[in-house]
VMD Tcl script that draws the C-alpha trace (Angstrom):
set ca {
  {-0.03 0.00 -0.19}
  {2.84 2.80 0.80}
  {4.44 1.72 -2.30}
  {1.64 2.74 -4.41}
  {1.37 5.41 -2.56}
  {4.84 6.33 -2.92}
  {4.83 6.03 -6.58}
  {1.98 8.11 -6.98}
  {3.53 10.90 -5.11}
  {6.63 10.65 -7.29}
  {4.41 11.26 -10.47}
  {2.32 13.88 -8.85}
  {5.31 15.88 -7.56}
  {7.15 16.81 -10.81}
  {3.61 17.65 -12.62}
  {3.06 20.04 -9.82}
  {6.61 21.71 -9.80}
  {6.88 22.61 -13.23}
  {5.74 25.71 -14.93}
  {2.80 26.45 -16.88}
  {4.54 28.58 -19.59}
  {2.82 31.62 -18.78}
  {4.06 34.73 -20.40}
  {2.94 38.00 -20.37}
  {2.14 39.50 -23.92}
  {2.75 43.28 -23.38}
  {6.15 42.78 -21.54}
  {7.93 46.48 -22.12}
  {11.22 45.01 -20.95}
  {11.36 42.52 -24.14}
  {12.79 43.88 -27.33}
  {10.88 42.01 -29.54}
  {11.20 44.03 -32.95}
  {12.41 47.46 -34.38}
  {10.19 49.19 -37.13}
  {12.59 50.79 -39.71}
  {9.42 52.40 -41.67}
  {5.59 52.23 -41.49}
  {3.86 53.20 -45.03}
  {0.47 53.79 -44.86}
  {-2.08 54.07 -47.74}
  {-5.87 54.50 -48.24}
  {-7.51 56.36 -45.31}
  {-5.01 58.90 -43.99}
  {-6.60 59.48 -40.44}
  {-7.04 55.78 -39.81}
  {-3.43 55.19 -41.30}
  {-1.88 57.85 -39.10}
  {-3.50 56.52 -35.91}
  {-2.32 53.03 -36.54}
  {1.36 53.82 -37.42}
  {1.35 56.03 -34.38}
  {-0.10 52.96 -32.15}
  {2.33 50.49 -33.70}
  {5.54 52.61 -33.10}
  {4.87 52.24 -29.40}
  {5.72 48.78 -29.46}
  {9.31 49.44 -31.46}
  {12.72 48.98 -29.70}
  {16.02 50.30 -31.11}
  {17.79 47.57 -29.14}
  {15.90 44.72 -30.99}
  {17.38 42.37 -33.57}
  {14.19 42.26 -35.77}
  {14.30 45.00 -37.76}
  {11.04 45.26 -40.12}
  {9.28 47.41 -42.50}
  {5.50 47.58 -42.50}
  {2.99 48.51 -45.11}
  {-0.55 49.38 -43.95}
  {-3.72 49.90 -46.35}
  {-6.38 51.05 -44.57}
  {-10.27 51.21 -46.19}
  {-13.57 52.32 -44.76}
  {-16.71 51.27 -46.05}
  {-19.96 52.75 -44.52}
  {-23.12 50.85 -45.75}
  {-26.82 51.18 -44.54}
  {-28.10 48.23 -42.57}
  {-31.49 49.05 -42.07}
  {-34.09 51.48 -43.66}
  {-37.59 52.08 -42.77}
  {-40.69 52.17 -45.13}
  {-40.25 55.22 -46.56}
  {-36.44 54.38 -47.70}
  {-34.52 56.68 -45.25}
  {-31.55 54.69 -43.39}
  {-32.03 54.13 -39.73}
  {-28.93 52.19 -38.91}
  {-25.55 52.10 -40.50}
  {-22.58 49.77 -40.71}
  {-19.10 51.05 -40.67}
  {-16.21 48.38 -41.40}
  {-12.57 49.41 -41.33}
  {-10.32 46.96 -43.22}
  {-6.33 47.27 -42.68}
  {-4.16 45.17 -44.75}
  {-0.73 44.73 -43.01}
  {2.46 43.71 -44.92}
  {5.44 43.12 -42.82}
  {8.68 42.57 -44.74}
  {12.39 42.17 -43.17}
  {15.23 45.08 -43.46}
  {15.93 43.84 -47.09}
  {12.15 44.26 -48.12}
  {11.69 40.66 -48.43}
  {8.00 40.02 -47.29}
  {7.75 37.86 -44.21}
  {3.90 37.77 -43.84}
  {0.83 39.76 -44.62}
  {-2.52 39.94 -42.59}
  {-5.95 41.57 -42.97}
  {-7.92 42.90 -39.74}
  {-11.28 43.77 -40.02}
  {-13.66 45.40 -37.42}
  {-17.48 46.21 -37.91}
  {-19.56 48.88 -35.78}
  {-23.14 49.64 -36.02}
  {-24.47 52.85 -35.09}
  {-27.96 54.70 -35.45}
  {-28.88 57.60 -37.14}
  {-29.55 60.57 -34.92}
  {-32.43 63.19 -35.44}
  {-30.11 65.72 -36.82}
  {-27.15 65.35 -39.27}
  {-24.56 66.57 -36.69}
  {-25.63 63.90 -34.37}
  {-25.36 61.24 -36.96}
  {-21.89 62.46 -37.82}
  {-20.63 62.62 -34.25}
  {-21.86 58.85 -33.89}
  {-20.03 58.03 -36.93}
  {-16.67 59.38 -35.39}
  {-17.11 57.67 -32.35}
  {-17.52 54.57 -34.08}
  {-14.49 55.19 -36.29}
  {-12.51 55.98 -32.90}
  {-13.42 52.98 -31.57}
  {-13.16 50.52 -34.60}
  {-9.34 52.03 -35.31}
  {-8.25 51.72 -31.71}
  {-9.46 47.92 -31.64}
  {-7.71 47.34 -35.06}
  {-4.60 48.98 -33.63}
  {-4.52 46.74 -30.52}
  {-5.01 43.58 -32.58}
  {-2.14 44.50 -34.67}
  {0.13 45.19 -31.49}
  {-0.98 42.02 -30.29}
  {-0.12 40.20 -33.47}
  {3.42 41.58 -33.93}
  {4.13 40.90 -30.12}
  {3.04 37.22 -30.80}
  {4.81 36.67 -33.99}
  {8.03 38.02 -32.76}
}
mol new
graphics top color blue
foreach p $ca { graphics top sphere $p radius 0.5 }
foreach p [lrange $ca 0 end-1] q [lrange $ca 1 end] { graphics top cylinder $p $q radius 0.2 }
display resetview
């Protein structure tokens, strides 16, 4: 009986003492990549915002030197209409295609990030435009966070 318990103890002890392998995704002490250049095309405001957010993760001490090209596209479509044909809801979709290449401009990978947000039509045009701007801001911040996470995981 004691021999079985001793063998079971010897099997369970190494399993409990080994680590799970957890790592923080945003560890500022790590130098994962350095961005030589970021070229944006498409929607200028979205591209500028994504460029600034991505450059926050760049570290000059890194060995991975990369170049990034971002093509952003914003589409605004009517989701629902009432009986008279006027729009009641819009769907805003922001699509950003990222192409990452090394310092010799040899393509490493490309990935497309898409985010859609719905917003209602306001009583006035200014209310509708304010809701659209708010939707754009939230959508581009989600895409910037996704890109940063993806780059951190890849490198």
